[in-house]
C-alpha atoms as an extended CHARMM CRD file, in Angstrom:
* protein
*
       217  EXT
         1         1  MET       CA             54.4370000000       91.9030000000      161.9490000000  PROA      1               0.0000000000
         2         2  PRO       CA             54.2830000000       92.5350000000      158.1220000000  PROA      2               0.0000000000
         3         3  THR       CA             53.1150000000       90.3250000000      155.1370000000  PROA      3               0.0000000000
         4         4  ALA       CA             55.4650000000       89.6210000000      152.3210000000  PROA      4               0.0000000000
         5         5  ILE       CA             54.7680000000       88.7830000000      148.5040000000  PROA      5               0.0000000000
         6         6  VAL       CA             57.1070000000       86.9060000000      146.3210000000  PROA      6               0.0000000000
         7         7  ALA       CA             57.1600000000       86.6500000000      142.5710000000  PROA      7               0.0000000000
         8         8  GLY       CA             59.7910000000       84.2150000000      140.9480000000  PROA      8               0.0000000000
         9         9  ALA       CA             60.3500000000       81.9170000000      144.2460000000  PROA      9               0.0000000000
        10        10  THR       CA             61.2960000000       78.8890000000      142.4150000000  PROA      10              0.0000000000
        11        11  GLY       CA             64.4730000000       80.5690000000      140.5370000000  PROA      11              0.0000000000
        12        12  LEU       CA             67.7900000000       81.2220000000      141.8280000000  PROA      12              0.0000000000
        13        13  ILE       CA             67.2660000000       84.3570000000      143.9220000000  PROA      13              0.0000000000
        14        14  GLY       CA             63.7030000000       83.8460000000      144.7020000000  PROA      14              0.0000000000
        15        15  ARG       CA             64.4190000000       80.1330000000      146.3190000000  PROA      15              0.0000000000
        16        16  ARG       CA             67.0040000000       81.5890000000      148.6530000000  PROA      16              0.0000000000
        17        17  LEU       CA             64.8800000000       84.8670000000      149.2400000000  PROA      17              0.0000000000
        18        18  VAL       CA             61.8290000000       83.0220000000      150.2340000000  PROA      18              0.0000000000
        19        19  SER       CA             64.4730000000       81.1060000000      152.8650000000  PROA      19              0.0000000000
        20        20  LEU       CA             65.6850000000       84.2380000000      154.1180000000  PROA      20              0.0000000000
        21        21  LEU       CA             62.1870000000       85.5980000000      154.8400000000  PROA      21              0.0000000000
        22        22  LEU       CA             61.0450000000       82.5120000000      156.7920000000  PROA      22              0.0000000000
        23        23  GLU       CA             64.4240000000       82.3730000000      158.8950000000  PROA      23              0.0000000000
        24        24  SER       CA             63.8140000000       85.8000000000      159.9300000000  PROA      24              0.0000000000
        25        25  GLY       CA             61.1030000000       85.7770000000      161.9380000000  PROA      25              0.0000000000
        26        26  ASP       CA             60.1730000000       88.8700000000      160.7490000000  PROA      26              0.0000000000
        27        27  TYR       CA             56.8690000000       88.1890000000      158.8200000000  PROA      27              0.0000000000
        28        28  ASP       CA             53.5660000000       87.0590000000      159.6660000000  PROA      28              0.0000000000
        29        29  ARG       CA             52.8170000000       85.7790000000      156.1010000000  PROA      29              0.0000000000
        30        30  VAL       CA             54.7280000000       85.1720000000      153.0800000000  PROA      30              0.0000000000
        31        31  HSD       CA             52.7990000000       84.7810000000      150.0360000000  PROA      31              0.0000000000
        32        32  VAL       CA             54.2620000000       83.2470000000      146.9940000000  PROA      32              0.0000000000
        33        33  LEU       CA             53.2010000000       83.3790000000      143.2590000000  PROA      33              0.0000000000
        34        34  VAL       CA             54.1980000000       80.2240000000      141.1620000000  PROA      34              0.0000000000
        35        35  ARG       CA             53.4130000000       78.3210000000      138.4200000000  PROA      35              0.0000000000
        36        36  ARG       CA             54.4460000000       75.1460000000      139.8760000000  PROA      36              0.0000000000
        37        37  PRO       CA             54.9610000000       74.2690000000      143.6970000000  PROA      37              0.0000000000
        38        38  THR       CA             58.1210000000       75.4160000000      145.2840000000  PROA      38              0.0000000000
        39        39  GLY       CA             58.0900000000       72.1170000000      147.9060000000  PROA      39              0.0000000000
        40        40  VAL       CA             58.6520000000       74.2740000000      150.8660000000  PROA      40              0.0000000000
        41        41  ARG       CA             56.5840000000       73.4950000000      153.8410000000  PROA      41              0.0000000000
        42        42  ASP       CA             55.8970000000       76.5620000000      156.3180000000  PROA      42              0.0000000000
        43        43  ALA       CA             52.9090000000       77.3190000000      158.2850000000  PROA      43              0.0000000000
        44        44  ARG       CA             53.5740000000       81.4360000000      157.3680000000  PROA      44              0.0000000000
        45        45  MET       CA             53.9090000000       80.6050000000      153.7930000000  PROA      45              0.0000000000
        46        46  VAL       CA             50.9700000000       80.6120000000      151.4270000000  PROA      46              0.0000000000
        47        47  GLU       CA             51.4020000000       79.5300000000      147.7440000000  PROA      47              0.0000000000
        48        48  HSD       CA             49.2010000000       80.8180000000      144.8780000000  PROA      48              0.0000000000
        49        49  THR       CA             49.4790000000       79.0730000000      141.9730000000  PROA      49              0.0000000000
        50        50  VAL       CA             48.6020000000       81.7900000000      139.2510000000  PROA      50              0.0000000000
        51        51  ASP       CA             48.4080000000       82.6430000000      135.6060000000  PROA      51              0.0000000000
        52        52  PHE       CA             51.2200000000       85.5520000000      135.0330000000  PROA      52              0.0000000000
        53        53  ASN       CA             49.2710000000       86.6020000000      132.1070000000  PROA      53              0.0000000000
        54        54  GLU       CA             46.0730000000       87.1980000000      134.1240000000  PROA      54              0.0000000000
        55        55  LEU       CA             48.1160000000       88.3090000000      137.5160000000  PROA      55              0.0000000000
        56        56  SER       CA             45.2500000000       90.5800000000      138.5010000000  PROA      56              0.0000000000
        57        57  SER       CA             42.9070000000       87.7980000000      139.3670000000  PROA      57              0.0000000000
        58        58  ALA       CA             45.0020000000       87.0940000000      142.2170000000  PROA      58              0.0000000000
        59        59  ARG       CA             44.2350000000       90.2690000000      144.0300000000  PROA      59              0.0000000000
        60        60  GLY       CA             41.2410000000       88.9430000000      146.1660000000  PROA      60              0.0000000000
        61        61  ASP       CA             43.1110000000       85.5980000000      146.8290000000  PROA      61              0.0000000000
        62        62  VAL       CA             46.3130000000       87.3540000000      148.6370000000  PROA      62              0.0000000000
        63        63  GLY       CA             44.7610000000       90.2680000000      150.5340000000  PROA      63              0.0000000000
        64        64  PRO       CA             47.1530000000       93.1820000000      151.7730000000  PROA      64              0.0000000000
        65        65  VAL       CA             50.7260000000       92.9990000000      151.5960000000  PROA      65              0.0000000000
        66        66  ASP       CA             53.4210000000       95.2640000000      153.1770000000  PROA      66              0.0000000000
        67        67  HSD       CA             56.5870000000       94.3330000000      151.2270000000  PROA      67              0.0000000000
        68        68  ALA       CA             56.7910000000       92.9920000000      147.4940000000  PROA      68              0.0000000000
        69        69  PHE       CA             60.0710000000       91.0510000000      146.2930000000  PROA      69              0.0000000000
        70        70  CYS       CA             60.1180000000       90.4060000000      142.5040000000  PROA      70              0.0000000000
        71        71  ALA       CA             62.8080000000       87.9560000000      141.5160000000  PROA      71              0.0000000000
        72        72  LEU       CA             61.1400000000       86.9550000000      137.9330000000  PROA      72              0.0000000000
        73        73  GLY       CA             63.5180000000       86.2410000000      135.1750000000  PROA      73              0.0000000000
        74        74  THR       CA             64.4500000000       84.1050000000      132.1270000000  PROA      74              0.0000000000
        75        75  THR       CA             66.8190000000       83.5970000000      129.1810000000  PROA      75              0.0000000000
        76        76  ILE       CA             66.0800000000       83.9530000000      125.7340000000  PROA      76              0.0000000000
        77        77  ARG       CA             67.0680000000       80.3090000000      125.3380000000  PROA      77              0.0000000000
        78        78  SER       CA             64.5930000000       78.8020000000      128.1010000000  PROA      78              0.0000000000
        79        79  ALA       CA             62.0670000000       81.5210000000      126.9700000000  PROA      79              0.0000000000
        80        80  GLY       CA             62.1270000000       80.1250000000      123.2610000000  PROA      80              0.0000000000
        81        81  SER       CA             62.0070000000       83.9490000000      121.7540000000  PROA      81              0.0000000000
        82        82  ARG       CA             62.7170000000       87.2140000000      122.1410000000  PROA      82              0.0000000000
        83        83  GLU       CA             59.1400000000       87.9170000000      122.5520000000  PROA      83              0.0000000000
        84        84  ALA       CA             58.5910000000       85.2410000000      125.2030000000  PROA      84              0.0000000000
        85        85  PHE       CA             61.8130000000       86.5860000000      127.3000000000  PROA      85              0.0000000000
        86        86  ARG       CA             60.1730000000       90.2230000000      127.0280000000  PROA      86              0.0000000000
        87        87  ARG       CA             56.8440000000       88.8470000000      128.3830000000  PROA      87              0.0000000000
        88        88  VAL       CA             58.5400000000       87.5520000000      131.2840000000  PROA      88              0.0000000000
        89        89  ASP       CA             61.2300000000       89.6670000000      132.1410000000  PROA      89              0.0000000000
        90        90  HSD       CA             59.2730000000       92.9650000000      131.2300000000  PROA      90              0.0000000000
        91        91  ASP       CA             55.3910000000       92.2830000000      131.2140000000  PROA      91              0.0000000000
        92        92  TYR       CA             55.3380000000       89.9970000000      133.9810000000  PROA      92              0.0000000000
        93        93  VAL       CA             57.2410000000       92.0600000000      136.2440000000  PROA      93              0.0000000000
        94        94  VAL       CA             55.4070000000       95.1000000000      135.6300000000  PROA      94              0.0000000000
        95        95  ALA       CA             52.1550000000       93.3700000000      135.9230000000  PROA      95              0.0000000000
        96        96  PHE       CA             53.2370000000       92.1180000000      139.2440000000  PROA      96              0.0000000000
        97        97  ALA       CA             54.4410000000       95.7890000000      140.5380000000  PROA      97              0.0000000000
        98        98  GLN       CA             50.9260000000       96.7240000000      139.4400000000  PROA      98              0.0000000000
        99        99  LEU       CA             49.5480000000       93.9030000000      141.6330000000  PROA      99              0.0000000000
       100       100  ALA       CA             51.7220000000       94.9040000000      144.7100000000  PROA      100             0.0000000000
       101       101  LYS       CA             50.7360000000       98.5350000000      144.6090000000  PROA      101             0.0000000000
       102       102  ALA       CA             46.9430000000       97.5320000000      144.1100000000  PROA      102             0.0000000000
       103       103  LEU       CA             47.5690000000       95.3010000000      147.4560000000  PROA      103             0.0000000000
       104       104  GLY       CA             49.1090000000       98.0200000000      149.3560000000  PROA      104             0.0000000000
       105       105  ALA       CA             52.7580000000       97.1720000000      149.3110000000  PROA      105             0.0000000000
       106       106  LYS       CA             54.7250000000      100.0230000000      150.5900000000  PROA      106             0.0000000000
       107       107  HSD       CA             58.0230000000       98.5470000000      149.3290000000  PROA      107             0.0000000000
       108       108  PHE       CA             58.8250000000       97.1820000000      146.1230000000  PROA      108             0.0000000000
       109       109  ALA       CA             61.9440000000       95.2740000000      145.5130000000  PROA      109             0.0000000000
       110       110  VAL       CA             63.0170000000       93.8100000000      142.2950000000  PROA      110             0.0000000000
       111       111  VAL       CA             66.0690000000       92.1350000000      140.6820000000  PROA      111             0.0000000000
       112       112  SER       CA             67.5080000000       93.8860000000      137.1130000000  PROA      112             0.0000000000
       113       113  SER       CA             70.9850000000       93.7950000000      135.9520000000  PROA      113             0.0000000000
       114       114  LEU       CA             74.3830000000       95.4090000000      135.6210000000  PROA      114             0.0000000000
       115       115  GLY       CA             74.0350000000       97.6970000000      132.7190000000  PROA      115             0.0000000000
       116       116  ALA       CA             70.5640000000       97.9830000000      132.5090000000  PROA      116             0.0000000000
       117       117  ASP       CA             69.4110000000      100.7590000000      129.9530000000  PROA      117             0.0000000000
       118       118  PRO       CA             66.3570000000      101.1840000000      127.7620000000  PROA      118             0.0000000000
       119       119  GLY       CA             68.3820000000      103.0160000000      125.4020000000  PROA      119             0.0000000000
       120       120  THR       CA             71.1030000000      100.2180000000      124.5590000000  PROA      120             0.0000000000
       121       121  ARG       CA             71.4090000000       98.0560000000      121.4190000000  PROA      121             0.0000000000
       122       122  ASN       CA             71.7420000000       95.1250000000      123.7140000000  PROA      122             0.0000000000
       123       123  PHE       CA             68.3060000000       93.3690000000      123.7080000000  PROA      123             0.0000000000
       124       124  TYR       CA             68.5390000000       91.7430000000      127.0740000000  PROA      124             0.0000000000
       125       125  LEU       CA             70.0700000000       95.0070000000      128.6450000000  PROA      125             0.0000000000
       126       126  ARG       CA             67.4060000000       97.1280000000      126.9870000000  PROA      126             0.0000000000
       127       127  VAL       CA             64.4850000000       95.0980000000      128.0410000000  PROA      127             0.0000000000
       128       128  LYS       CA             65.9780000000       95.2910000000      131.4190000000  PROA      128             0.0000000000
       129       129  GLY       CA             66.0700000000       98.9980000000      131.3510000000  PROA      129             0.0000000000
       130       130  GLU       CA             62.6330000000       99.4130000000      129.8280000000  PROA      130             0.0000000000
       131       131  THR       CA             61.5760000000       97.5000000000      132.5690000000  PROA      131             0.0000000000
       132       132  GLU       CA             63.2650000000       99.3990000000      135.2320000000  PROA      132             0.0000000000
       133       133  ARG       CA             61.7200000000      102.5930000000      133.5830000000  PROA      133             0.0000000000
       134       134  ASP       CA             58.0600000000      101.3350000000      133.3640000000  PROA      134             0.0000000000
       135       135  LEU       CA             58.3080000000      100.4690000000      136.9840000000  PROA      135             0.0000000000
       136       136  GLN       CA             59.6390000000      103.7860000000      138.1020000000  PROA      136             0.0000000000
       137       137  SER       CA             56.4810000000      105.3200000000      135.8610000000  PROA      137             0.0000000000
       138       138  LEU       CA             54.0190000000      103.1690000000      138.2860000000  PROA      138             0.0000000000
       139       139  ASP       CA             54.5110000000      105.8710000000      141.1210000000  PROA      139             0.0000000000
       140       140  LEU       CA             55.0950000000      103.1110000000      143.5680000000  PROA      140             0.0000000000
       141       141  PRO       CA             55.7720000000      104.2570000000      147.5850000000  PROA      141             0.0000000000
       142       142  ARG       CA             58.9940000000      102.9360000000      147.3930000000  PROA      142             0.0000000000
       143       143  LEU       CA             60.9210000000      100.9400000000      144.7080000000  PROA      143             0.0000000000
       144       144  VAL       CA             64.6270000000       99.4060000000      144.9160000000  PROA      144             0.0000000000
       145       145  ILE       CA             65.9010000000       97.9960000000      141.9950000000  PROA      145             0.0000000000
       146       146  LEU       CA             69.3520000000       95.7010000000      142.3680000000  PROA      146             0.0000000000
       147       147  ARG       CA             71.5280000000       95.4740000000      139.4440000000  PROA      147             0.0000000000
       148       148  PRO       CA             73.6610000000       92.4150000000      140.1270000000  PROA      148             0.0000000000
       149       149  SER       CA             76.3890000000       91.3260000000      137.6510000000  PROA      149             0.0000000000
       150       150  LEU       CA             77.2730000000       87.8360000000      136.7990000000  PROA      150             0.0000000000
       151       151  LEU       CA             75.0470000000       85.5560000000      139.2070000000  PROA      151             0.0000000000
       152       152  THR       CA             76.5870000000       82.5210000000      141.1280000000  PROA      152             0.0000000000
       153       153  GLY       CA             74.4530000000       79.6480000000      142.8370000000  PROA      153             0.0000000000
       154       154  GLU       CA             73.1800000000       76.3830000000      142.3630000000  PROA      154             0.0000000000
       155       155  ARG       CA             70.0600000000       76.8440000000      139.6340000000  PROA      155             0.0000000000
       156       156  ALA       CA             67.4660000000       74.3020000000      138.7290000000  PROA      156             0.0000000000
       157       157  GLU       CA             68.3050000000       74.3370000000      135.2090000000  PROA      157             0.0000000000
       158       158  PHE       CA             71.6860000000       74.0870000000      133.6570000000  PROA      158             0.0000000000
       159       159  ARG       CA             72.9010000000       77.2020000000      131.8150000000  PROA      159             0.0000000000
       160       160  PRO       CA             76.2860000000       76.1970000000      129.8430000000  PROA      160             0.0000000000
       161       161  GLY       CA             76.8910000000       79.8380000000      128.8800000000  PROA      161             0.0000000000
       162       162  GLU       CA             76.5160000000       81.2380000000      132.3450000000  PROA      162             0.0000000000
       163       163  ARG       CA             78.3770000000       77.9880000000      133.5470000000  PROA      163             0.0000000000
       164       164  ILE       CA             81.6550000000       78.9010000000      131.4150000000  PROA      164             0.0000000000
       165       165  SER       CA             81.2650000000       82.7940000000      132.3630000000  PROA      165             0.0000000000
       166       166  GLN       CA             81.0060000000       82.0930000000      136.0750000000  PROA      166             0.0000000000
       167       167  LEU       CA             84.2830000000       79.8590000000      135.7490000000  PROA      167             0.0000000000
       168       168  LEU       CA             86.0750000000       82.4630000000      133.6890000000  PROA      168             0.0000000000
       169       169  LEU       CA             85.2960000000       85.1800000000      136.1440000000  PROA      169             0.0000000000
       170       170  GLY       CA             86.1020000000       83.3140000000      138.9540000000  PROA      170             0.0000000000
       171       171  MET       CA             89.5840000000       82.7780000000      138.1270000000  PROA      171             0.0000000000
       172       172  THR       CA             89.9290000000       86.3270000000      137.0130000000  PROA      172             0.0000000000
       173       173  SER       CA             88.0230000000       87.8240000000      139.8920000000  PROA      173             0.0000000000
       174       174  PRO       CA             91.1670000000       88.7300000000      142.2260000000  PROA      174             0.0000000000
       175       175  LEU       CA             92.1060000000       90.7610000000      138.9480000000  PROA      175             0.0000000000
       176       176  LEU       CA             89.2340000000       92.9320000000      138.7950000000  PROA      176             0.0000000000
       177       177  VAL       CA             89.7560000000       96.1940000000      140.8910000000  PROA      177             0.0000000000
       178       178  GLY       CA             88.9210000000       99.4580000000      140.4400000000  PROA      178             0.0000000000
       179       179  LYS       CA             86.0830000000      100.2330000000      137.8550000000  PROA      179             0.0000000000
       180       180  LEU       CA             86.2510000000       96.3220000000      136.6820000000  PROA      180             0.0000000000
       181       181  GLY       CA             85.2200000000       95.3160000000      140.1510000000  PROA      181             0.0000000000
       182       182  ARG       CA             81.9410000000       95.8580000000      139.0770000000  PROA      182             0.0000000000
       183       183  ILE       CA             81.7230000000       92.8920000000      137.0670000000  PROA      183             0.0000000000
       184       184  ARG       CA             82.5760000000       90.6250000000      139.8020000000  PROA      184             0.0000000000
       185       185  PRO       CA             80.2030000000       87.8740000000      140.1630000000  PROA      185             0.0000000000
       186       186  VAL       CA             77.6730000000       88.1310000000      143.1210000000  PROA      186             0.0000000000
       187       187  SER       CA             75.9570000000       85.1740000000      144.5930000000  PROA      187             0.0000000000
       188       188  ASP       CA             72.3650000000       84.4420000000      145.0080000000  PROA      188             0.0000000000
       189       189  GLN       CA             72.8970000000       84.7150000000      148.8160000000  PROA      189             0.0000000000
       190       190  GLN       CA             74.3140000000       88.1890000000      148.3590000000  PROA      190             0.0000000000
       191       191  VAL       CA             71.2830000000       89.3780000000      146.0530000000  PROA      191             0.0000000000
       192       192  ALA       CA             68.8360000000       87.8200000000      148.1710000000  PROA      192             0.0000000000
       193       193  ALA       CA             70.1830000000       89.1860000000      151.5990000000  PROA      193             0.0000000000
       194       194  ALA       CA             70.1290000000       92.7950000000      149.7560000000  PROA      194             0.0000000000
       195       195  MET       CA             66.4640000000       92.4080000000      149.0310000000  PROA      195             0.0000000000
       196       196  LEU       CA             65.8110000000       91.7690000000      152.4210000000  PROA      196             0.0000000000
       197       197  ARG       CA             67.9040000000       94.3990000000      153.9360000000  PROA      197             0.0000000000
       198       198  SER       CA             66.6530000000       96.7470000000      151.6870000000  PROA      198             0.0000000000
       199       199  VAL       CA             63.0930000000       97.0880000000      153.1530000000  PROA      199             0.0000000000
       200       200  GLN       CA             64.7550000000       97.7660000000      156.8410000000  PROA      200             0.0000000000
       201       201  GLY       CA             64.2710000000      101.2200000000      157.7790000000  PROA      201             0.0000000000
       202       202  ASP       CA             63.8120000000      104.1290000000      155.7230000000  PROA      202             0.0000000000
       203       203  GLY       CA             64.6480000000      105.1090000000      152.4230000000  PROA      203             0.0000000000
       204       204  PRO       CA             64.4470000000      107.1770000000      149.0620000000  PROA      204             0.0000000000
       205       205  ALA       CA             61.4350000000      106.4910000000      147.2750000000  PROA      205             0.0000000000
       206       206  MET       CA             63.6820000000      105.1720000000      144.3500000000  PROA      206             0.0000000000
       207       207  GLN       CA             66.8800000000      103.2360000000      144.7890000000  PROA      207             0.0000000000
       208       208  VAL       CA             69.3240000000      101.5680000000      142.6400000000  PROA      208             0.0000000000
       209       209  ILE       CA             71.6500000000       99.1100000000      144.4430000000  PROA      209             0.0000000000
       210       210  GLN       CA             74.5160000000       98.6240000000      141.8700000000  PROA      210             0.0000000000
       211       211  SER       CA             76.5050000000       94.9020000000      142.0170000000  PROA      211             0.0000000000
       212       212  GLU       CA             79.4960000000       96.1080000000      143.9630000000  PROA      212             0.0000000000
       213       213  ASP       CA             77.2020000000       97.5800000000      146.7280000000  PROA      213             0.0000000000
       214       214  ILE       CA             75.1500000000       94.1520000000      146.8150000000  PROA      214             0.0000000000
       215       215  ARG       CA             78.4740000000       92.3450000000      147.5930000000  PROA      215             0.0000000000
       216       216  SER       CA             79.1370000000       94.1530000000      150.3940000000  PROA      216             0.0000000000
       217       217  VAL       CA             75.7880000000       92.7730000000      152.5310000000  PROA      217             0.0000000000
């Protein structure tokens, strides 16, 4: 049975993903890298409290893994500055990918964002695009990038701007057809399920799953 490793296990998608990994019964061990306890109790799950600024030090504690899942992410408001946001959404993600590769992971799945583009003027989407670009440069055995639109689900932290957007898009979703369908909200359950499904069977060395395809899971 394969072994998995998850970064971002206490976030919206990460919590859901860990539950799916454990419920699937397909994994012998699920390692989670956290800054604070998840509160989950399962004999197959091993929590590693780490300093994400020194992720390489976790290599000896984790051991070989087969599948790596990255659900790390924050907001500029939560992080406190643009620099702190980039540290989480770019630096930590790339460092985790480097760790996963060193641990022998054959598959790396990461949550990015709809519209990610290293050339855009939008800071958030530019950082996401730069992260995707730098992940591709690592020459991972298999890289799957998921680009959800606005996420729905119960977060541990309240984000007023996101909540308002969810309500507005929720009311207008039936009108979002054709190309506009790409911006319809996608749930944490759908993204987590798409991440898990992405490891099943063979696939291209690099794959991007857009929001509309995530919703079809």
